[in-house]
VEXSE-926102 format. One record per residue (C-alpha): residue in one letter; x, y, z. Coordinates in steps of 0.1 Angstrom, whole numbers, plus 5000, padded with zeros to 4 digits. Layout:
<mitors>
AXYZ
...
</mitors>
This chain:
<mitors>
M494453104899
S496453134932
K498452804939
K496552764969
N493152674947
K494852574915
N494152194918
K490252244930
Y488152134908
V484252104909
V482151814890
Y478351834883
S476551554873
T472651484866
N473051144872
P471751054912
D474050794914
Y477750974901
G480450954928
N484350934928
E484350564948
S486950374942
E486249954932
Y486249864967
E484550084997
E487450255019
S486250065050
E485249745026
L488249485041
L489149205013
D489848885023
P493548845024
A492948544997
D491248774975
Q494149034974
L496849044955
L499749224968
E503249384948
V506649354963
H508749614948
F512749654953
E513550024955
K516750214959
K515850524939
G514950854960
R516850744995
G520150824993
G521450504977
K519550335006
I517549994998
A514050005010
V510949725000
L507749854990
V504149674997
K501349764974
G498149694963
F496349695000
V492849704997
G491249815030
P491150055058
E494350285067
E494150145098
D494149795087
L497549875064
K499350015094
E498249725116
L499949495087
G502949725085
K503449715118
L504049305119
L506249315091
K508549555109
T508249355137
K508849025122
C511749145100
G513149375131
V513649715111
G511550005106
G509350175078
S505950335074
S502750285064
K500850575044
N498850635010
G498150265006
E501550095004
I504249995030
I507950085031
I510149825052
Q513849955055
G516549715035
D516749445016
V514349195035
R511749105006
P512648705005
K511248705045
V508649025037
L507148775009
D507148445029
L505348665059
L502948815036
E501948425021
G501848315054
L499148555062
G497448385032
Y497848685012
K498948654973
T502248814963
K503748894935
R507749014932
V508149314911
G511849454903
G515449394906
</mitors>
């Protein structure tokens, strides 16, 4: 098998309702009060630089990017939003926690 086709699988099922859906549809946006966002502190893999990661967002990618942009603007730092998580540069975890709670999200401080 070539490297290109190594991780592609075909799954057959006799169940007419079978699918690889997650618990929530991607297009379905949960109310902020129903979401638990984990706010992580991370230095590994970033050349010793500090970053804050926000994980656990459920909703469309556009809403994730919009929330990431709001957090970056309010904190005055850079970052990115992709793969279901928001990365904020710098040690701004208390500010991120306050902003998310102000928007109505449930938050959990994880790590250091």
